[in-house]
C-alpha positions as CSV (number, residue, x, y, z in Angstrom):
1,X,185.5,186.0,222.2
2,X,186.0,182.4,222.6
3,X,188.2,181.5,225.5
4,X,190.8,178.7,224.9
5,X,188.7,176.2,226.8
6,X,189.1,172.3,227.1
7,X,186.3,169.9,228.0
8,X,186.6,166.5,229.4
9,X,184.4,163.5,228.2
10,X,182.5,162.6,231.3
11,X,180.3,159.7,229.6
12,X,181.1,158.0,226.4
13,X,179.6,160.1,223.4
14,X,179.6,160.1,219.8
15,X,181.4,162.9,217.7
16,X,179.5,163.6,214.6
17,X,180.0,165.6,211.6
18,X,177.3,168.2,211.7
19,X,175.3,170.3,214.3
20,X,171.9,168.6,213.9
21,X,172.1,165.1,215.5
22,X,169.5,163.4,213.2
23,X,171.3,164.7,210.0
24,X,174.8,163.6,211.2
25,X,177.2,160.8,210.6
26,X,179.2,159.5,213.4
27,X,183.0,160.2,213.1
28,X,183.9,158.2,216.3
29,X,183.3,157.4,219.8
30,X,184.7,159.7,222.4
31,X,185.7,157.6,225.6
32,X,185.7,158.7,229.1
33,X,188.4,160.9,230.1
34,X,189.4,162.2,226.6
35,X,190.2,166.0,226.4
36,X,188.7,168.0,223.9
37,X,189.5,171.5,222.8
38,X,186.3,173.9,222.1
39,X,186.5,175.3,218.9
40,X,183.2,177.3,218.8
41,X,180.6,178.5,221.2
42,X,177.9,175.8,222.1
43,X,175.0,175.8,219.6
44,X,171.3,174.5,219.9
45,X,170.4,171.6,217.8
46,X,166.6,173.0,217.7
47,X,165.3,169.7,216.1
48,X,166.7,167.5,218.9
49,X,166.6,170.2,221.8
50,X,170.2,169.8,222.7
51,X,173.1,171.8,223.2
52,X,176.0,170.8,220.9
53,X,179.5,171.9,220.9
54,X,182.2,171.9,217.9
55,X,185.3,170.5,219.4
56,X,188.7,168.9,218.5
57,X,189.9,165.9,220.2
58,X,193.3,166.3,221.6
59,X,194.2,162.5,221.2
60,X,193.8,162.6,217.3
61,X,192.9,166.0,216.2
62,X,189.4,164.6,215.0
63,X,186.8,167.7,214.9
64,X,183.2,167.5,215.1
65,X,180.1,168.1,217.4
66,X,179.2,166.4,220.6
67,X,176.3,166.6,222.8
68,X,177.0,168.5,226.0
69,X,174.0,166.8,228.0
70,X,171.3,164.2,226.9
71,X,167.6,165.1,227.2
72,X,167.4,162.8,230.2
73,X,170.2,164.5,231.8
74,X,173.3,162.6,231.2
75,X,176.2,164.8,231.2
76,X,178.5,163.9,228.4
77,X,181.2,166.8,228.3
78,X,182.4,168.8,231.5
79,X,184.9,171.6,231.8
80,X,188.4,170.3,232.0
81,X,190.0,171.3,235.2
82,X,193.8,171.8,234.4
83,X,194.5,171.0,238.3
84,X,193.2,167.8,238.2
85,X,196.8,166.3,237.8
86,X,198.0,168.5,240.6
87,X,195.3,167.3,242.8
88,X,196.5,163.8,242.4
89,X,200.0,165.1,243.0
90,X,198.9,166.6,246.2
91,X,197.5,163.4,247.4
92,X,200.5,161.5,246.6
93,X,202.4,164.3,248.5
94,X,200.4,163.8,251.5
95,X,201.0,160.3,251.3
96,X,204.7,160.5,251.1
97,X,204.4,163.2,254.2
98,X,202.5,160.7,256.3
99,X,205.1,157.8,255.4
100,X,207.8,160.3,256.3
101,X,206.3,161.2,259.7
102,X,206.0,157.4,260.3
103,X,209.7,156.6,259.3
104,X,210.8,159.7,261.6
105,X,208.8,158.4,264.5
106,X,210.3,155.0,264.0
107,X,213.5,156.1,263.9
108,X,213.1,158.3,267.0
109,X,211.8,155.3,268.8
110,X,214.7,153.2,267.8
111,X,217.3,155.9,268.7
112,X,215.8,156.5,271.9
113,X,215.8,152.6,272.6
114,X,219.4,152.4,271.6
115,X,220.4,155.4,274.0
116,X,218.5,153.8,276.8
117,X,220.4,150.4,276.1
118,X,223.7,152.2,276.2
119,X,223.2,154.5,278.9
120,X,224.3,157.2,276.8
121,X,224.2,160.8,278.1
122,X,221.2,163.2,277.7
123,X,223.1,165.3,275.4
124,X,223.7,162.7,272.9
125,X,220.0,162.1,273.1
126,X,219.0,165.3,272.6
127,X,221.4,166.0,269.4
128,X,220.1,162.9,267.7
129,X,216.5,163.8,268.2
130,X,217.1,167.4,267.2
131,X,218.8,166.2,264.1
132,X,215.9,164.2,262.8
133,X,213.1,167.0,264.1
134,X,215.1,169.5,261.8
135,X,214.7,167.1,259.0
136,X,211.1,166.4,259.7
137,X,210.2,170.0,260.0
138,X,211.9,170.8,256.6
139,X,209.5,167.9,255.2
140,X,206.5,169.6,256.8
141,X,207.4,173.1,255.7
142,X,207.9,171.9,252.0
143,X,204.4,170.3,252.1
144,X,202.9,173.5,253.7
145,X,204.3,175.6,251.0
146,X,203.2,173.4,248.3
147,X,199.8,173.0,249.7
148,X,199.6,177.0,249.9
149,X,200.5,177.3,246.4
150,X,198.2,174.7,245.2
151,X,195.3,176.4,247.1
152,X,196.2,179.7,245.5
153,X,196.3,178.2,242.1
154,X,193.0,176.4,242.5
155,X,191.2,179.7,243.7
156,X,192.5,181.6,240.6
157,X,191.4,178.8,238.4
158,X,188.0,178.5,240.0
159,X,187.4,182.3,239.5
160,X,188.3,182.1,235.9
161,X,186.1,179.3,235.4
162,X,183.3,180.9,237.2
163,X,183.7,183.9,234.9
164,X,183.8,181.5,231.8
165,X,180.8,179.9,233.0
166,X,178.7,182.9,233.4
167,X,179.9,184.1,229.9
168,X,178.8,180.8,228.5
169,X,175.5,181.1,230.1
170,X,174.9,184.3,228.6
171,X,175.9,183.0,225.2
172,X,173.6,179.9,225.4
173,X,170.6,182.2,226.5
174,X,171.4,184.6,223.6
175,X,171.5,181.6,221.1
176,X,168.2,180.2,222.6
177,X,166.6,183.4,222.5
178,X,167.8,183.7,218.8
179,X,166.3,180.6,218.0
180,X,163.0,181.2,219.8
181,X,162.4,184.5,218.1
């Protein structure tokens, strides 16, 4: 049972037309950050001693074999993490939150300065600050909810990936054991 899996090109690598590197022809060069869809379980190219994966490039639907890791340790393909785009969104959200807090702080300082200059009553000062505090609290709560949902999704995803990695390691061992025997 092959879980629908995606891979991410970690280091530029060639996509070829057959499992055995020495007998294959290059279909095209895969660039860093290209997304691949796994079509078959990884297989061992016994003549080269490399694990190879039959995939489809999402960008142009090209199908072929790629080497997962070179004999000197270069990792060409890694598991695609669907939460990567969300992680960048979280970072942007944090930056927005920090900017909002800075704007609110400047606003508070400005209003307090105005109130002091005008000699307005304490009640006016308090209501103005309370109004902005409520707005700021809403922004912070929204960020906390987003962060909690993101953490839950990430934990669930990591559990699924861990299970998939275990399954893949078992499959690789079975393939290697079959080739050795």
